[in-house]
C-alpha positions, 0 to 999 in steps of 0.5 A: 564645122566651126573650124571650116568657117574660120579662115586660117583658124584666126579667132580674133575679134576687135570691137572698137567703139567710141565710148565706155558702155557702147560695147555693152549697149550695142553688141555685148550679147553677140560677143558673149555668144562668139566668146562661147564658140572660142573666139578671143574678144578685144575691146577698145574705146576711142575715149574714156568718156570724159564728158559724161558727167554733169557734176564730176571733172573730166579727170574724175569721170574719165578715171571712173569710166576707164575702170567701169569699162575694164569691169564690163569687158571682163564680165563678157570675158574679153581678153583685153580692153584698151583706151586709145586716149582720145577725148569725147566730142573731139574725135577727128578724121585726120592722118594721126588718128587714122594711123592710130587706129591702123595700129590697133588693127595691126596689133590684133589682126582681127578676123572680124571687127564691130564698130558703130554705124556710119549714120548715128545720133552723134558725130563721135559715133559716126567718125569712129565708123569711118576711122574703123572702116578706113583702118580695116583697109589701110592696116593691110598696106604694107607702105602705110607707115605707123608709129609702132612699125607693126607688120600689115594685117594678113586680110581685110576682116569682116566689118559689122556695124552695130545698130544705131541708137534706137534703130534709126538714123538722124532722119528717122529712117530705120537702120539697114540690117544684115542680121539680128543675133538672138541674145535671149540666153545672154541678156542677163550677162549683158545686163551685168556688164552694162550695170558696171557703168553705174556712173552713167545713170545720172548723166543719160537721164539728164542728157538723153531723157533715159530714166533707166538705161538698163531697161531702155536697153532691154526694150531696144533689144526686145523690139529687135528680138521680135523681128526674128521671133525671140525674146531679145536680139541685136542687129548688125549691117555688114560692110560689103564694100570692095575688097571686104568679104561678101559671105555673112560669117556672123549668121554662119556662126550664130544662126537664130 
């Protein structure tokens, strides 16, 4: 049954997030479930989190956070992790950046892509979302030139946006949701992945007012889980614009 759901047996998934720890907070439980089904998970972050400290220099915190990101990806069983060498608060939607993200899509040629939502609490999240959406289309265009001359992707991938932080946009409107994945059995592994990001506890307390980032994540997932009658859940919104796939593969693969 599983093979019937996978076009051409492509089992590659790309998770492209703005910062280290975004994957662990927003979708690690779902990725753990997909990995258990045999999917190949590739994680990338736009930045190394170089602004994520009130004490350390940019270079010092970036070095620490790159290693934390590699460890977190390892905990969920990811096949790869890469940092795309952009800087926090400096992600822009311009030709060079657009081509770089298309290169990542072409190198992996994923069946499914996860990223941050189009509307979220900060521009790094919103612009990354725009860049990923843009690359899902552009990477398949043969005449769209990129630096590494990779061949175009074989198809337009399934594209899923994660929940916005705290589940609502900047005006307090609840996030649009296409599906909520039950991650109750995966929560402790998700916690272990997020716990790799020890450098962020003091920063999140200062900048975001989050006293305990792991417990904040649990509480957030518990609210989504309650919506489907489970202990914990992760919510996603599927991109349905032309010419993306219209069937919801995620709910077919991970029914709750």
